[in-house]
N, CA, C and O of each residue as an XYZ file, in Angstrom:
256
protein
N    -239.202   -124.644    104.861
C    -237.898   -124.297    104.340
C    -237.050   -125.571    104.268
O    -237.078   -126.406    105.172
N    -236.327   -125.694    103.214
C    -235.500   -126.872    102.999
C    -234.308   -126.853    103.958
O    -233.664   -125.817    104.123
N    -234.016   -127.979    104.585
C    -232.928   -128.060    105.570
C    -231.558   -127.853    104.925
O    -230.635   -127.356    105.570
N    -231.425   -128.231    103.663
C    -230.155   -128.037    102.971
C    -229.880   -126.537    102.801
O    -228.739   -126.089    102.902
N    -230.940   -125.778    102.542
C    -230.797   -124.335    102.400
C    -230.400   -123.702    103.731
O    -229.551   -122.811    103.765
N    -231.004   -124.153    104.818
C    -230.675   -123.651    106.153
C    -229.220   -123.986    106.495
O    -228.482   -123.137    106.995
N    -228.823   -125.210    106.225
C    -227.449   -125.625    106.509
C    -226.456   -124.811    105.681
O    -225.390   -124.436    106.169
N    -226.811   -124.544    104.435
C    -225.942   -123.750    103.575
C    -225.797   -122.327    104.104
O    -224.698   -121.772    104.103
N    -226.892   -121.741    104.552
C    -226.851   -120.373    105.091
C    -226.004   -120.324    106.359
O    -225.229   -119.387    106.553
N    -226.149   -121.319    107.214
C    -225.347   -121.359    108.436
C    -223.862   -121.539    108.125
O    -223.012   -120.943    108.787
N    -223.555   -122.339    107.144
C    -222.161   -122.545    106.749
C    -221.567   -121.259    106.184
O    -220.402   -120.946    106.430
N    -222.365   -120.522    105.432
C    -221.884   -119.244    104.885
C    -221.618   -118.240    106.002
O    -220.637   -117.499    105.947
N    -222.477   -118.209    107.008
C    -222.268   -117.307    108.140
C    -221.001   -117.689    108.907
O    -220.227   -116.821    109.310
N    -220.799   -118.970    109.101
C    -219.607   -119.428    109.813
C    -218.347   -119.079    109.019
O    -217.344   -118.665    109.599
N    -218.396   -119.241    107.721
C    -217.255   -118.895    106.880
C    -216.958   -117.405    106.920
O    -215.795   -117.004    106.945
N    -218.002   -116.582    106.925
C    -217.823   -115.142    107.005
C    -217.192   -114.747    108.341
O    -216.307   -113.892    108.386
N    -217.643   -115.363    109.410
C    -217.086   -115.078    110.731
C    -215.614   -115.467    110.787
O    -214.796   -114.724    111.328
N    -215.274   -116.615    110.236
C    -213.879   -117.057    110.222
C    -213.022   -116.097    109.397
O    -211.886   -115.806    109.773
N    -213.548   -115.607    108.289
C    -212.794   -114.658    107.470
C    -212.549   -113.363    108.225
O    -211.457   -112.799    108.148
N    -213.553   -112.884    108.955
C    -213.392   -111.655    109.730
C    -212.356   -111.830    110.834
O    -211.538   -110.942    111.070
N    -212.393   -112.959    111.500
C    -211.421   -113.231    112.568
C    -210.024   -113.334    111.980
O    -209.076   -112.795    112.552
N    -209.878   -114.011    110.854
C    -208.582   -114.133    110.201
C    -208.021   -112.783    109.785
O    -206.828   -112.526    109.950
N    -208.879   -111.915    109.245
C    -208.425   -110.584    108.844
C    -207.981   -109.771    110.051
O    -206.988   -109.046    109.982
N    -208.704   -109.887    111.143
C    -208.345   -109.162    112.367
C    -207.000   -109.634    112.908
O    -206.179   -108.817    113.325
N    -206.769   -110.936    112.903
C    -205.504   -111.489    113.399
C    -204.352   -111.061    112.487
O    -203.279   -110.707    112.976
N    -204.560   -111.089    111.175
C    -203.506   -110.675    110.247
C    -203.153   -109.199    110.442
O    -201.979   -108.831    110.402
N    -204.163   -108.356    110.650
C    -203.910   -106.932    110.879
C    -203.127   -106.733    112.171
O    -202.204   -105.920    112.225
N    -203.497   -107.474    113.208
C    -202.801   -107.367    114.488
C    -201.350   -107.802    114.345
O    -200.452   -107.161    114.892
N    -201.116   -108.881    113.620
C    -199.748   -109.361    113.405
C    -198.924   -108.347    112.616
O    -197.754   -108.121    112.926
N    -199.527   -107.738    111.602
C    -198.813   -106.746    110.808
C    -198.444   -105.532    111.655
O    -197.343   -104.996    111.529
N    -199.363   -105.099    112.518
C    -199.086   -103.962    113.388
C    -197.978   -104.298    114.386
O    -197.134   -103.455    114.689
N    -197.984   -105.534    114.897
C    -196.950   -105.946    115.836
C    -195.583   -105.968    115.152
O    -194.594   -105.519    115.731
N    -195.521   -106.488    113.925
C    -194.258   -106.529    113.194
C    -193.765   -105.122    112.889
O    -192.566   -104.854    112.976
N    -194.681   -104.214    112.530
C    -194.303   -102.826    112.273
C    -193.720   -102.200    113.538
O    -192.703   -101.509    113.487
N    -194.366   -102.447    114.657
C    -193.884   -101.905    115.926
C    -192.506   -102.457    116.271
O    -191.645   -101.724    116.757
N    -192.299   -103.732    116.024
C    -191.001   -104.356    116.303
C    -189.908   -103.742    115.445
O    -188.820   -103.446    115.938
N    -190.194   -103.549    114.161
C    -189.200   -102.959    113.260
C    -188.872   -101.537    113.688
O    -187.703   -101.150    113.715
N    -189.898   -100.755    114.024
C    -189.651    -99.381    114.450
C    -188.856    -99.339    115.745
O    -188.011    -98.463    115.930
N    -189.121   -100.281    116.640
C    -188.361   -100.349    117.882
C    -186.897   -100.668    117.592
O    -185.998   -100.045    118.157
N    -186.660   -101.628    116.720
C    -185.287   -101.988    116.378
C    -184.565   -100.844    115.680
O    -183.392   -100.592    115.955
N    -185.252   -100.154    114.783
C    -184.631    -99.024    114.101
C    -184.345    -97.892    115.078
O    -183.304    -97.240    114.990
N    -185.253    -97.660    115.994
C    -185.045    -96.630    116.997
C    -183.887    -96.975    117.912
O    -183.111    -96.094    118.281
N    -183.757    -98.229    118.283
C    -182.647    -98.666    119.136
C    -181.328    -98.520    118.398
O    -180.313    -98.171    119.001
N    -181.334    -98.786    117.087
C    -180.102    -98.657    116.302
C    -179.687    -97.195    116.202
O    -178.496    -96.887    116.240
N    -180.652    -96.298    116.076
C    -180.322    -94.883    115.976
C    -179.797    -94.344    117.299
O    -178.882    -93.521    117.318
N    -180.365    -94.799    118.387
C    -179.938    -94.312    119.688
C    -178.556    -94.831    120.057
O    -177.793    -94.123    120.714
N    -178.221    -96.030    119.656
C    -176.943    -96.609    120.035
C    -175.841    -96.332    119.010
O    -174.733    -96.850    119.149
N    -176.124    -95.524    117.984
C    -175.125    -95.289    116.952
C    -173.932    -94.505    117.483
O    -172.845    -94.595    116.912
N    -174.103    -93.732    118.568
C    -173.003    -92.970    119.131
C    -172.422    -93.643    120.368
O    -171.607    -93.044    121.069
N    -172.820    -94.851    120.640
C    -172.388    -95.526    121.859
C    -170.891    -95.818    121.848
O    -170.266    -95.851    122.908
N    -170.308    -96.027    120.680
C    -168.896    -96.389    120.601
C    -167.966    -95.192    120.407
O    -166.755    -95.360    120.263
N    -168.531    -93.988    120.404
C    -167.697    -92.801    120.202
C    -167.100    -92.346    121.529
O    -167.650    -92.611    122.598
N    -165.977    -91.663    121.443
C    -165.339    -91.119    122.647
C    -166.180    -89.969    123.191
O    -167.014    -89.413    122.477
N    -165.963    -89.618    124.434
C    -166.713    -88.550    125.080
C    -166.490    -87.237    124.347
O    -165.355    -86.903    124.004
N    -167.565    -86.487    124.103
C    -167.471    -85.191    123.465
C    -167.556    -85.209    121.951
O    -167.587    -84.146    121.330
N    -167.594    -86.371    121.346
C    -167.670    -86.459    119.885
C    -169.124    -86.639    119.478
O    -169.828    -87.505    119.997
N    -169.560    -85.812    118.545
C    -170.917    -85.935    118.012
C    -171.952    -85.159    118.786
O    -173.129    -85.190    118.427
N    -171.559    -84.465    119.834
C    -172.537    -83.720    120.618
C    -172.965    -82.443    119.946
O    -174.159    -82.146    119.897
N    -172.018    -81.671    119.421
C    -172.324    -80.403    118.762
C    -171.656    -80.394    117.393
O    -170.501    -80.795    117.246
N    -172.397    -79.932    116.400
C    -171.867    -79.890    115.039
C    -171.943    -78.455    114.546
O    -173.007    -77.838    114.603
N    -170.827    -77.914    114.062
C    -170.779    -76.553    113.526
C    -171.149    -76.611    112.055
O    -170.386    -77.132    111.241
N    -172.308    -76.084    111.709
C    -172.765    -76.141    110.304
C    -172.573    -74.802    109.600
O    -173.075    -74.622    108.491
N    -171.853    -73.847    110.220
C    -171.658    -72.529    109.632
C    -170.684    -72.567    108.455
O    -170.721    -71.677    107.606
N    -169.835    -73.553    108.387
C    -168.811    -73.585    107.345
C    -169.365    -73.960    105.997
O    -168.618    -74.028    105.020
C-alpha cells in the first residue's frame, strides 16, 4: 500500500474527528446560550411586580 494513501486516509479521519468535536462544542454552546436567555427572561418575569405596592397585581377580576 502506498504511504501517501495511508497518510491521506489518516488525515481524513483526523479531520472527521475534529469536525465532530467542533459540532458537539457548538451545540453545547448554543444550548448554554438558550438556557441563559431563558433564565434572564424568567428572572424578568418574576421581578416585574417587585416595584408594585403591597396588594397590587395579586388578584385580577376578569368578570367585567
